[in-house]
N, C-alpha and C positions, 0 to 999 in steps of 0.2 A: 504494500500500500504506500502511496506517496504521502509524504508529510504535508500537513496543512501549512500554508504560508502564514507567518505571523502578521497580525493586523497592525498596520501603521497607525499609531494613536493620533498623529497630526492629521493624516488623511481622514481618519474617522471623525475627528472633531470638526474638520472643515465641512464634511458632508452633512453633519448635523445642522450646519448654518446655511447650506447651499440654497434651499428653497427661499428662505427669507432674503438672502443676498440677491438672488435673481429677481425677487419681487421688488426690492428697492431699486435695482438698476432699471427694471422695466418701467416702473412708475416715473423715474426721472427721464429716461430716454424715449419711452414710447415704442420700443422695438424689442421683440423677443431675441432676435439675432444679435443685436448690439448688447443686450443684457447678458447673453451667454458669453460673448467675447469679454465683457467686463469681469464677470465672475471667474472666467478662466485666467485672466491676467491677475486677479486677486490671488488665485491659487499659486500661480508662479511666484508672485512676490512673497507669499507665505513660505513657500518651499525654500526660498533663499534667505529667510529671516531666522535669526536666532530666537527660537520660540521661548527660550528661557527668559527673555526680556519682555514678554507679553503678559501682562497681568490679567487682562480681560480680552479673551480671544474674540468674542462676539463684537465688542466695541471696536477692537482693532480692525476687524474685517469690514465692519460698517464704514469706518473712516476711510479705509483703502478703496472700497467700492465707490463711496461718495466722491473721493478725489479723482478716481479714474473717470467716473461718469461726468464730473464737472469738466475735465479736460476734453472729453468727447464733445460735450455741448459747446464749449468755447471754440473748438476746432471746426465745427460744422460738419463732422464726419458721419453724422447720423444717417442711417439708411432711410429712404423715403417710406412713409407709412403705406401699407397696403389697404385699399378700401375694404370696409367691413363687409360689403356685399360680395366681394370677390374671394372670400375665404371662410373656413369654418370659424366659429367664435373662438377667440384666443382667451382662455381662462387661466388665471393663476390661482390655484387652489391650495390653501394651507389649512390643515386641521387646527382647531382652536387650541389644542394642547401642544402644538408644535411651536417653535420660536416664532412668534407673531405679535403684532401690537396688541396690548391689552385694551386700549381705548383708541377709537378712531375719532379724533377731536374735531368737533363742529362740522367738518365737511366729510365725515366718514363715509356716508352712503353715496357720495358723488365722485368717488375716486376711480370709477371704472374707466373703460376705454373712451367714453365720451369726454372725459376731462382732459384727455391728451391734447385736444384742439385748443382748449382754454390755456393749458400750460405753455403752449407755443407763444403766448403773448407775454410771457415772463422772461426776464434776463436769466442767464444761466445760474447765477448765484441765488436769485430769487426762487427759481424753480427748484433748485436743490434744497434750499432752506424750507420751502413750503412742503415739499414731499416728505422730507425726513421728519419734520416736526409734526405737521398736521395729519400725516398719514401713518407714519411709523413711530410717532411719539418719542423721537430721539431728542434728548435735552438740548437746549440752545447752546450750552457750553461745549458740548461735543460737536455740534454743527459748526460752531465758531472755530474749532480746531481745524476742521476741514477747509474752511474758507479763509482762515487767517484773520478772523475778526473776534472782537470781544463778545461775551454772551449777550450784553445789552445791545450791541450793534446788530447781532444776529437776530435778536428778538424783534427789533425795528424792521429788519429786512423781511422777516416772516410776516409781520403785520402788513407791510406794504404789499407783499405778494398776495396775501389773503384778500386785501381790498381790491386789487386788480382782478382777481378771480371772480369776486362777487360782482364787480362792475360788468365783466364780460358775460357772466351768467344772467345778468339782468335782475338781480335781486338778492335777498338774503338767502344763504344756504340753509338747508334743514338742520335743525339742532337735535342732538340726541346721542348719548353714548352708545358704544357698541353693545353693551349689556342691555340697555333699554330696547335697542333694535332687535336683538336676539329674542327678548321676551315676547315681542310682537310676533316674530316668526314662529316661535314655539307654539304660541296660542293658535296661529293659523294652521300649523301642521296637525295639532291635536284636534282641532275642529274639523279639518278635512278628513282625518282618519276616522273620527267618530260620527261623521255626517251631521254635524251641528250647524245647520244652514244659517240660523240667526246669528250665531257666534261668528261665523265666517264674514257675514255682512258687517259686523262690528269692527273687524280688524282690516277690512278692505276699503280702500278709497273708492268713492263712487265711480271714478273714471280709471280704475286700475287696468293695466295692460298685462296680459298673460301670454307669453310666447313659448311654444313647445317645439323643440327640434326633434323630429321623429324620422325614421327611415323613409317615410313618404314625403318628407319636406317639413317646412315650418308652418305652424298654425297659430294664428293670433286670435285671442278672445279679449273683447273690451267690455268694461262695465262690471260692477261688483256682483250683480245678480247672475250674469252669464258666467263669470269666473267661479263663483261659488258653486254653481251646478256642475262645473267641470273640474273640480278641485281634486278628484280622486287620484290623478297622477302625482299630485303633491303629497297627498295623504300617505301614499305608499312609501314616502321617504321619511316618515315620522320616526322610524326606528334607525335612521342613519346617524351619521356623525356630523355635528355642527362644524362649520368651516368658514373661513374668510375667502370669498370668491371675488377676485378683482376688487378687493377692498370693501366688498359688501357682505352682509351676513348671508350665509348660505348653508347648504346641507349636501353631503355626498353619501350615497348608499351603495351597497354592493350586493351581488347575488350570492347564493350559497357557495358557488365555486370560487369566489373571490374576485370575479370580474366586476367592473363598475356597472351599476344599474342606472344611476341617474346623478346629475349634478344640478342643483337649484341655486339661483342667486336672487336675492330680494332687495328692493329699494324701499326703505321705510322713511316716511316724512310725517312729522308730527303725530307719531303713534299709529299710523295707518300705512298699509302696504300700497304703494302706487305702481309697482312693476314687479313681475316675476318672470324669470327666464328659467326654463326647465329643459335640460338636454337629456334625452333618453335614447337617442340614436346610437347604437353600438359603434358604428363607424366613426362618428364624431368623438365619442368617449375614448376610443382607442387612440385617437390622435393627441389627446390631452396627456400631459404628464401629471398623473393623479397619484396621490399617496395610496399606499396599500392599506387594506383593512387591518385593524389591530389584531 
């Protein structure tokens, strides 16, 4: 029998942070390909580093990924975005018990792919500060280290970026912590599972949009009453694992053989669900880089 190769502890530690690092780079750059390049460069830098000098590996890696992403932004080397109509939905899925932001501050439910267009209106340093702080809850002092600014100056930079985002979006962003949003999602899933029609109407916005990706194509349902009557596909995910999907509260579920069954992402505004995206097409699910079931 061949001997098992010893596990490289540095490589193993890096892999435990990979999903979060890729999510950070993708939010900053708006391109999965660029994000992969940035994460790979971070690994190369780590492999050349004396790890004995690193007190906080997660913080060190976030700093490195932030600096590389900032260099890419400033150089203009970002690949052009592919139109959403020309590709399967690009989802970044992180289980809630994996390294992920504990709170998505203020703009938490609007950091999906639609926000990338808004982020293009920001300067590179504003974009990085906004994403790291408001999406990934990185302290201003740590962001300042990346930008070469004081914590106070970085806080002002983030505030300016947030105002620009609000102006471009045409109004105040929805407010609510990730925990509050998940509570609404859990209430919806429980009601869908148990067939509680009136409870579904309570948590759904009157103009909610429900998009389902199936092997036969995409199907869109509009309006709380219509969505409530067709919520069975969501109810089947009630026993899945909560996750963060493109910065939004979501759920991933698996079949008995361990293959993905569905990925759901929710937008919650003022305590009510305004949009649900459900992917149940096995072909699309196979293209996503999804976590394995526990």
